[in-house]
ZASESE-975858 format. One record per residue (C-alpha): residue in three letters; x, y, z negated. Coordinates in steps of 0.05 Angstrom, whole numbers, plus 5000, padded with zeros to 4 digits. Last residue first. Example, Ala and Ser with C-alpha at 12.3 -4.5 7.8 and 13.67 -1.06 7.14 Angstrom:
<atoms>
SER527349794857/ALA524649104844/
</atoms>
This chain:
<atoms>
HIS489059005511/PRO493858655463/GLN499358195491/MET499457445480/ASN505957075495/TYR502756435468/THR507756275414/SER510356985405/GLN503457295399/ILE500956735353/HIS507056785307/SER506457545302/LEU499057475285/ASN500756975231/GLN506257375198/GLU502358035202/LEU496157725171/LEU499957405113/THR503658055099/GLN497158455097/LEU493957935052/GLU499557995001/PRO499758755006/SER492258784991/ILE487759105043/VAL484759775025/GLU477259775037/VAL473560145092/LEU466160035102/SER463759825171/SER459160255214/LYS463560325275/LEU466459635269/LYS459559305278/VAL459259595349/GLN466059285363/LEU463458635333/PRO457558635380/GLU462458745438/ILE466858155419/TYR461657595412/SER456457545467/GLN458958075516/ILE466257885508/PHE464557135513/GLU460557235577/THR466157655608/SER471157105592/SER476357225539/TYR483957215546/PRO485257965558/LEU480358155502/CYS483157725446/LEU489058165424/ALA484558785424/LEU479758415378/ILE485558265331/GLU487858995327/GLN480659225315/ALA479958735257/GLU486359005224/SER483759715232/ALA476959535203/HIS479059205137/GLY472459295101/ALA471558565079/GLU465758495128/ILE470158755184/LEU475858285163/THR470957695167/ASP468757885237/ALA476057955259/LEU477657265231/ASP471656955266/VAL474157295330/LEU481057005319/LEU478156315309/GLU474156365373/ILE480356585411/ILE484356005382/LEU478955505399/SER478355775471/GLN485655615483/PRO491256125488/GLN496555725526/PRO500755095516/GLY496754865455/THR496554905379/ALA490855065331/LEU494754955266/SER496655685252/ILE489555905270/ALA486555435219/GLU491355685165/LEU489256405183/LEU481956215177/ASN483255905109/SER486856515082/ILE481656995110/ALA475856635076/ALA479556555010/HIS480957315008/TYR473957465032/ASN470157114976/LYS463457424996/MET459956754987/GLY458356725062/ARG465556895075/TYR467556295033/SER463255865078/LEU466256185140/GLY473356015116/LEU471255305099/GLN468255235169/ARG474755465200/LEU478854995156/PRO474054435176/GLU475454585250/PRO482954725245/LEU484454015218/SER482753635282/VAL489853615309/LEU493153585240/ASP490752885226/GLY496552705181/ILE492752205138/GLU493652615075/LYS492453285109/LYS485953025140/LEU483952755072/ARG484853425035/ILE481353805091/SER475353335090/ILE474653345014/ALA474954115013/LEU469754125069/PHE464553735030/GLY465054164967/ILE465554815006/ALA459154645044/ASP455554504978/LYS457555194953/TYR455555525019/ASN448555255025/GLY446855755081/LEU443455225124/LYS448855285178/LEU454255205125/GLU450654605095/ILE450554275165/ASN457954435177/GLY459854145109/LEU456153505126/ASN459953485192/THR466753575160/ASN464953085104/SER463052555155/ALA469552665195/ALA473852615132/ILE470551985108/GLY471151685178/HIS478551835183/ARG479351575112/PHE476450895123/ASP476750675050/PHE472150095067/LYS466850285015/GLU468051025028/PHE466750925102/VAL460350555085/ARG457651115040/LEU459751635092/SER455751285147/SER449251365108/LEU450852075088/TYR452352255161/HIS445951935188/GLN441552265135/LYS444952935147/ALA443652895221/GLY436252755210/LYS435553365164/TYR439653805209/ASP435653655272/GLY438654225314/GLN439453805377/MET447053805371/LEU446253585299/ALA441653005318/ILE446652775370/SER452352825320/GLY448352415270/LEU447451865322/ASN455051855327/HIS455551745252/ASN450751165256/ALA455050855311/ILE461150935266/ALA457450645207/ALA455550035247/ASP462949925262/ASP464549935188/GLU458649495169/LEU459948935218/GLU454348475193/LEU453448195264/LYS446148415262/GLU448349095236/PHE453249165294/THR447848975343/ASP442749465315/LEU447750035315/SER449849905387/GLU442549875409/LEU441350535373/LEU447650835405/TYR445450645475/ALA438450925466/GLN441151565433/ALA445851685492/GLN440151565541/ASP435752075506/PHE441352575493/ASP443952655564/GLU447853255540/MET454053035580/ASN457753015513/LYS452252565487/LEU452952135549/ILE460252045532/ILE458951845459/GLY453251375478/LEU457651025529/SER462950905476/ASN457750615428/LEU454850175483/ALA461749895500/HIS463049745426/ALA456349395418/VAL457448965481/GLY464348765457/THR461548535390/GLU455848175425/ASP460447775471/LYS455247405513/LEU460847335564/GLN456547625620/ARG454148165571/PHE461448345557/LEU462948355632/LYS457148825647/LEU458949285588/SER466049365614/ASN463749545684/LYS458750025651/LEU464550325613/GLU468450445677/GLN462450775710/VAL461051225650/ALA468351445648/GLN468151615723/ALA462052065710/LEU465652385651/GLN472052565687/GLY474453055633/GLN481352755631/GLN480252475561/LYS473652165585/ALA477251825643/ILE482151525592/LEU476351285550/GLY473150945610/LEU479750615627/ASN479650365555/LYS472950015566/TYR475249735632/VAL481349435596/TYR476749145542/ALA472548785595/GLN478748535630/GLU481148215564/GLU474547825561/ILE474747625634/ASN481547285632/ASN481746975702/ALA489346955700/LYS489747295768/LYS484347785744/LEU488447905681/SER494748065721/ILE491348575766/LEU487448885707/ALA493848975668/LYS497049355725/LYS491049835724/PHE491449905648/ALA498950045649/GLN498150585703/SER492550925663/SER496750925600/MET502851215635/HIS498551765664/VAL494951925599/ASN501051955553/GLY497052285497/GLN500051855441/HIS493551465434/MET493551305508/ASN500751065506/PHE498950575450/VAL492850335489/GLY496850235553/LEU502149835518/SER496749375491/HIS493849275561/LEU500749155591/ILE502348635538/LYS495648275548/GLY496248275624/MET503348015623/LEU501247455575/GLU495547245620/HIS499747325684/ASN505646895661/VAL510047075721/PRO514046495750/GLN519246745740/LEU521447175682/GLN525047855686/GLU518648265679/LEU516947885616/ILE523348145582/ALA521948875597/LEU514648785577/ALA516648515508/GLU521149125496/GLN515449595517/PHE510849215469/ILE515849345412/THR516650085427/LYS509350255440/GLY507349925375/GLU512750315337/TYR509850975361/PHE502550765353/PHE503050475283/SER495850715272/LYS494150165221/ASN488449915264/PHE492749935327/TYR499049625298/LEU495049065264/ASP490648895324/TYR496548925372/MET500548455328/ALA494448005324/ASP493547975399/THR500947865415/SER502847315365/LEU500346665397/LEU502346905467/LEU509247095441/ALA509946415408/LYS508846065474/THR513146575511/ASN519246425468/VAL524446865502/THR529546685447/GLU531247415431/LEU524047625444/ILE521147125395/LEU526447295344/ASN524748035349/TRP517247885340/ASN518647455279/LYS523047995250/ARG517448505257/LEU512448015228/ASN517047885169/ASP517648635156/ILE510048715161/ASP508748145112/LYS504648565063/LEU501248885123/LEU498848205147/GLN495348105080/ASN491848775088/ARG489548555157/GLY486447935127/PRO481848355084/LEU479148705147/LYS479548105193/GLU473747715162/LYS468448185191/ASP471648175260/SER471247415259/ARG477647025249/ALA481646735307/GLN486447325305/TYR488547145234/THR489946425253/HIS494146665312/LEU498247125267/PHE499746575217/GLY501346095274/SER506446595300/PHE508946685229/TYR509845945216/ALA512745735283/VAL517446335283/TYR520046145214/LEU520745405230/GLN524545575294/ARG529046065256/LEU530545515205/GLU532545035260/ASN537245565289/LEU540245705220/GLN541344965207/ARG545044895273/GLU549145515260/ASP551345295191/LEU547645515128/HIS551445575062/GLN553946275077/ALA546746515077/ALA546446385002/PHE551946894989/GLN548647445030/LYS541747305000/LEU544847314930/LEU547148024945/GLU540448244972/HIS536747964911/ILE531447464933/ASP523947534940/PHE517647174920/ARG510247344926/ASN504347114884/PRO501547634835/PRO506347934822/ILE513047994857/ARG517247414832/LYS524747494840/LEU529146904860/LEU535846674833/SER534446944763/GLU534246224734/ASN526946304715/VAL525446524786/LEU528945904813/SER524445484768/LEU518245844794/LEU520345704866/VAL521444964850/SER514444924819/PHE511245234880/HIS514244704925/THR519544714979/GLY519444595054/THR523145255066/VAL518445515119/GLU511845225094/GLU512945315019/ALA515646025025/ALA510246225074/GLU504645965029/LEU507646294967/SER508046955003/ALA514947185025/GLY520147715010/GLY521648355047/GLN524947995105/PHE525247235099/ILE530746805130/VAL534746805065/PHE529746325034/LYS532845745072/ALA539145755029/LEU535145824965/THR530545244981/GLU536244775002/ARG540144944940/LYS534044834897/LYS532544154928/GLU539843934921/SER539644084847/LEU543444704825/GLY549944684784/ALA554544804843/TRP550445414863/THR551345714794/LYS558845624799/GLU559045944868/PHE554446514846/MET558646674785/ALA564946684827/LYS561747164876/ILE559447594818/ASN566347614786/ARG569747734853/HIS565348354861/ARG567648614793/GLU574948484812/PRO574648834880/LEU575248334938/ASP581548194979/THR584347754924/GLN579047224935/SER583046584941/SER585646584869/GLU578946824841/LEU575546144840/LEU581245814803/GLU581846364751/PHE574246384745/GLY573645674722/GLU577445734657/SER574446344624/LEU567546264654/GLU567045514641/LYS569345624569/ALA564046154556/ILE558645714586/ARG561045114545/GLU560445504480/ILE553545754500/PRO550945034506/MET549844704574/ILE544044514620/ARG538545034610/ALA543645524584/TRP546445574655/SER541246104670/ALA544946574622/ALA550846594670/LEU546346794728/GLU542947334685/LEU549647604663/ALA552247634735/LEU546048014757/PRO546448504699/LEU553948684705/GLY556448794634/THR563748754651/LEU562948004668/ARG568647794622/GLN566548294570/SER559348034570/ILE561847314566/GLN566147494506/ALA560147824472/ILE556147194488/ARG561646794453/ALA561147224391/LEU553547154392/ASP554246394397/ALA558846384336/ALA553646774297/SER548546254317/PHE543446354373/GLU537045934376/LEU534745614441/ARG527745324441/PRO525645724502/ALA531345474546/VAL530445784616/ARG527246434593/LYS531046434527/ALA537546474567/SER535047104602/SER533047434535/MET539847264504/PHE543947504564/LEU540048154568/GLU541048294494/VAL548548164498/ALA549248634557/ASP545049174522/TYR549049174457/SER544949134393/GLU545848374391/LEU553148464372/GLY551548834308/ASP558148644275/SER564248314307/VAL567648864347/GLU575148744362/SER573848494433/ASP569949104452/PRO562349034453/TYR558149084516/SER554049654547/LEU550849474613/GLY554949514676/GLU556250164712/VAL551450594753/ASP555151204779/PHE550451804784/LEU550852294842/TRP547052934855/GLU545853084929/GLY545053834946/ILE548553775013/LEU548153065038/LYS553752535037/LEU548851955027/SER553651674975/GLU555150934974/ARG552250284947/SER545350614947/THR539450764902/VAL535651404916/ILE531351804867/MET527852374903/LYS524253014883/LEU518653394920/HIS516454054889/GLU518254564943/THR517554195008/ALA519954295080/GLN527254335061/LEU526953715019/LEU523653305073/LYS528453555126/THR534353375082/LEU531452685073/ALA530952605148/PRO538452735152/ALA539552085112/ALA536551635166/ASP543351405191/LEU544651125122/VAL539350585133/HIS541849955097/GLU545750355045/PHE538950645024/ASN537450054979/ASP531350354944/LEU528151024959/VAL524151264899/LEU520051884916/LEU517452324860/LEU511652784878/LYS509353494865/LYS505853544932/ASP504854194971/LYS508754005034/LEU508453255025/PHE502853125074/ALA505253635125/LEU512353345122/ILE509552645131/GLN505652875192/GLU511653215222/LEU515752575210/PRO510552175248/GLU510752635310/THR503652825328/ARG499852525387/PRO496751965347/ALA495252015272/LEU499451645222/THR495451335165/LEU498951545102/GLY498651055043/LEU505151375017/ALA508650695022/GLN506350615094/ALA508551305113/LEU515451185082/ALA516150505117/SER514150825184/ILE519251375174/VAL524750885154/ALA523650425215/ASP528650805259/SER534150685209/SER534449955230/SER532949245206/LEU528849455147/PRO527948945091/ALA532749315043/LEU528849975048/PRO523649904993/VAL519750554985/PHE516850694915/CYS512151294907/VAL511051674843/GLY505152114826/HIS501752744851/SER502153094784/PHE509352904773/SER511552944700/HIS507152354680/GLN511251894725/LEU517752054689/LEU518751414649/SER516150974705/ALA520851314754/LEU526751214706/ALA525050474696/LEU524350384771/ALA531150714783/LEU534450294729/ARG531449654759/SER533949844828/LYS541050044806/GLY542149404764/SER549549294778/GLY548148684822/GLY550649014886/MET555649564872/GLY553650234845/ILE551050914864/LEU544651224837/THR543051814882/LEU539152404854/LEU536052874906/ARG531953454878/CYS536753694823/ASP536754454827/GLU531054544777/HIS534154074727/ALA529153564702/LEU532553044746/GLN539053124708/ALA535753084639/SER531952464658/LEU538352154686/ASP542152274621/ALA536552004577/LEU535551394622/GLU543051264621/ALA543251294545/LYS537250834538/ARG540050324588/GLY537349724550/VAL533149154577/PHE527349184627/ARG522648604614/THR521548074668/SER516047974719/GLN516448684744/LYS510549054775/PRO512449444837/LEU511650204831/ASN505850384876/ASN503350984837/ILE500351554877/PRO496452054835/PRO488852084847/SER486952514906/SER484653234901/SER478253534930/LEU473853044893/ALA471953384829/GLN472454094854/GLY468353954916/LYS463053584878/SER462454154828/LEU465754084760/THR462354564712/SER455154324722/ASP456953594719/LEU461453654658/GLY456654044614/LYS460354464563/ASN461254294490/GLU467554724485/ARG471654124460/ILE468753694517/LEU470454224569/ARG477554284542/VAL477953524542/LEU476553494617/ALA481754034632/LEU486953654592/SER485353004628/GLU485853344697/GLU492353674675/LEU495452994663/PRO496952784591/GLN503653004560/ALA510152614559/ASP515452344510/PHE514351674545/GLU512351184490/LYS511351654430/LEU508352224470/LEU503751764507/LEU501651434442/ALA500052104410/SER496252334471/PHE492051694472/ASP490351754398/ASP488252484408/PHE484052284469/VAL480451734430/ARG479252214373/LEU476352734421/ALA471652224452/ARG469451994382/ASP467652704364/ARG463552794427/SER459652144420/GLY453052404451/SER452551874505/ALA455052364558/TYR461152514516/LEU462851774509/VAL461451684584/LYS466252244603/LEU471752034554/TYR471651314580/ALA472251534653/GLN478151984635/LEU481551424595/VAL480650924652/ASP484251394700/GLU489551534646/ASN491650804638/LEU496050874577/PRO492350354533/ASP493149824587/PHE489149194573/LYS485649504513/LEU483150074558/LEU478449574593/ASP475049384528/ALA473750124513/TYR471350224584/VAL466349664573/GLN463849974508/ALA463050654541/ALA459250354600/GLY454150064552/SER453150744519/VAL452851074588/ASN447150634613/GLY444851104669/GLN444450544720/ALA450250844759/GLU454250864694/LEU452750124682/ASP455149954752/ARG461550364741/ALA462849974676/TYR461649304710/PHE466349464768/GLY471949664720/LEU470649064675/ALA471148594735/GLU477648924759/GLN480648864689/ALA478548124685/GLN481747984753/MET488248284728/ALA487947874664/LEU486747244705/ASP492947404748/ALA497247544687/ARG495346884654/GLU496546504719/LEU503546804724/ASP505146694650/LEU502745964654/TRP506845854717/ALA513046114681/ALA511545674621/TYR510945064667/THR517845244695/ALA520845324626/LEU518044674598/ASP521544534532/ALA518145064490/PRO511245034521/SER508245734513/PHE501645854476/ASP499546584466/GLY492246464480/LEU491345874527/PHE489346364583/ALA488447044549/ALA482047204512/THR474547284520/TYR473747284595/LEU466946964602/ARG462847564580/SER466148034630/ALA465347534686/LEU457947454669/PRO456648214669/TRP460748294733/ASN457147794777/GLN461047994838/GLU460147294869/SER467747214873/CYS468447474802/ALA463147004775/LEU466546424810/LYS473246604780/PHE470146634711/ALA466445964719/ALA472945634742/ILE476645934682/ASP471045714635/SER472045004658/PRO468244454694/ILE472743864713/ARG476243674778/PHE482843314772/ARG486843174835/VAL493342824852/ARG497542744915/ARG502442304952/GLN500141584936/GLU493341784910/LEU490841894840/GLU484142204820/LEU483042434748/ALA475542504734/HIS475842024674/ALA481042464639/TRP476842664577/ASP478542024538/LEU486042104549/GLN489041464576/LYS489741764646/ALA494542284618/ARG499341744594/HIS499541414663/LEU500242104695/LEU506442254651/LEU509641584668/ARG508641694742/LEU511242404734/HIS517842154705/LYS518941714766/LEU517242304811/ALA522542734777/SER527742184784/ALA526342094858/GLU526242844871/ASP533042984839/ASP532343274770/ASP533044014755/PRO525744214760/ARG523143644715/PHE516143844691/LEU513944294749/PHE518543904795/ALA514243294787/LEU507643664796/GLU510043974862/SER512743304885/ARG506142954868/SER502543424916/VAL496543784887/TRP489343654911/ASP484444174887/ALA481744514824/LYS488544864812/VAL486145044742/ALA484144324728/LEU490644054756/TYR494844494710/ILE490344314651/LEU491043574667/VAL498643604668/LEU498544014604/SER494343464571/PRO499742954588/ASN505343414564/ASN502243594497/LEU496844094477/ARG491543804431/LEU484744064450/PRO480444314393/GLN473344024389/THR466744314410/LYS460043974408/GLY454144184451/GLU453943524489/GLU461343574505/CYS466044164498/LEU473644084495/ASN477544674467/PRO483645094484/LEU485145714442/GLY483746324485/LEU480946244555/LEU481845494567/GLN475045214548/LEU474444554585/GLN467844214598/VAL465743494591/PRO459343324628/MET452343384597/
</atoms>
């Protein structure tokens, strides 16, 4: 039996059933690092892991000695050494755990993760190794939490509520204040008969929440506990619609790799200000490096339980213009922007009824976007904002808070020095780079002097503390007092506090190794940070160097594996690049991200879904890459990038921005000779799609036709096939269904010629939709079934679900409610798996419609509530009237006339158009019918009179005249003042909008 490593918890060696403790020293730590990596590692990366401040030659020399000693260990026989790289492959519990997670073997993964990686061990003299250990430890813990979550839900689905309760208990240990886990835990405890235990768990949670955040549990938790206390059944009391009609609170606050220090007084003051009813926009103002962002995040974390819809963090530093703020806000909110509606309007609709806290960081970069914040506040009632900026936004209603340095002792204070925030921050930062460091009374006095000299500025303190790795505290204090006078003499045009930070940076820079200086200077090219792979490729550095820079507060780590740089440090580091170096760096940057995009595009459709989320993390880098390509007219890089940028912008519904960037590319290509027909065709095709989804039918059609000309010259048959498909969709939008069928058949022919099964399936699906609308149900069903079979064969679950959904629509139109329901439920399961919210909303709308037709009003309300909530969240206001209408009719069926009328009025208010459309007339007639049933005959008569001039004879005979007869025998009830006002406001709006006059 081979040797195995046990690394979760205290480390052990296992061989032939015997276990012995593993001694942790530098040679064994080398092997552990290699064992966890489980692949080739460059010698340079290993060298800098142990000697981050040495030059590369010295670090490599030390590594050779370390590897020689490691090879002598009796369990190191699998160590492989090559000239430039090293590998050590050995079975371990970490490898087994990661494999179990990748194979979704949740029971095994849950058993394997018994404790943290190497327990609480931290190598005292290896700060960079310790940083890697912390990172890996956190990543494994996160995977363990995910595994436990999946395992618990699987046990629930199997009916094993006792087993699920134990797993949820283990999961809650990772984060005792995770309220989602708490709610799930309480439910399974109650279901397993442990009511008293569930109540004790909740009481303990409430006490901890009050102690840590001075907050109360969410209303959902309180409602759940009320049911448990009253011994009521959870399933019978919470219907599907009630349980799912509200989304979980948003919380995208970035995880921090270092502890937040101090600021208790500031947090108390800010909490009190934000609690004030009139304080809806609170701006934290301060210079760079004053700690505005960390203070804002700490405040948001403290207050998150006060906002039922959560907190949302929006980083603005990476944005190159104010125009990108709306897209960044939508992305942070998780809002998929719908075509044909202004993005800001969609955000306003989404936030309208939300009790939400927005955190907008680094607003000084986008001050021109400040008026949009006023619109957000005016359109909402419960929205509040925390903004960080170097200057005021100058908006009415803005509350200002000046962020100063951390508290530090006066020169005459000598007792309790470590209780001051600035001193505490310096000490914790110094410990990060010099773990063995102990502070004497004299050291504390010198740290107090340093804090005074730096006026408590957090960034300056962290930089000064990083010097502790190479010099004692006494020397740091001396360097600061002597060196600053020389550095400041040529900087008299800067404010003193800013001079202090600049001086700190210059001294820190001088103490860095050449490799670190090179890495830091090159890192300034990134927008919004960089993945580990991007950082290594573009800067030519190693993982260990990046970790060392994180330890020294020169880079920030964004868990799990991204890095970023403080905006102020970015400005300073950029000064150390000359024009030649900057141009070379831009070339490396474009080469990497263009290749990154091309590699993504080469993946199969099935592999693209997770890859697309990775692209989204680098959206700011991809925008910058595109701009650099256009600035340098790099057609080779543009060709590599175009398809993936289109794919990302299309699938994430960035239609407005997509149109802009492809229009800019087209303007440049039109100036080039000779014409690159393939590139021109791709750009025109993409531009046509973005125009089509914004309702610009003519512009879209022209772009597609021009694209075809270029693509035929380039002999790009695949792209031609997609253009024909989109020409078919344009014809469908214009009501030219026969033309649409012909264009789609052209597309299908080319896809079959190319043996492109994915393209064939998409063309068949589109043909099926159009033929369904033409009521050629047999042919439509044949096309859709072939499309479904092909997608399933290709294992494209999401596309197969769309085809399945369309088959449901055919069944519904033919009155086959049972068959339609099966199709919709099947597609819904897949849409939920992929979090495809447009699909989830559409399926719930149709399922609600079926239940409405069958008279199952309660079930209909459940489905429709989910649909309406999702459509509002994704900004799909165009299709929102239909589920609102169905919800109104469902409430009417249950004799809840107030709810019925309210939903029908909301549907009417959203049914927009240049003239009274049939949908508006139909909605008004539904409203009149509901008013008649409710006994409000005069109001119904007024609405019917409004509809008559705009209704066809057939419609009048079929719908309006029967209601007029119904009016004569209707009961009369007094309408409530609230409902009367609502009716008058909406009818007045309709009449003025469409210039409608009653008959």
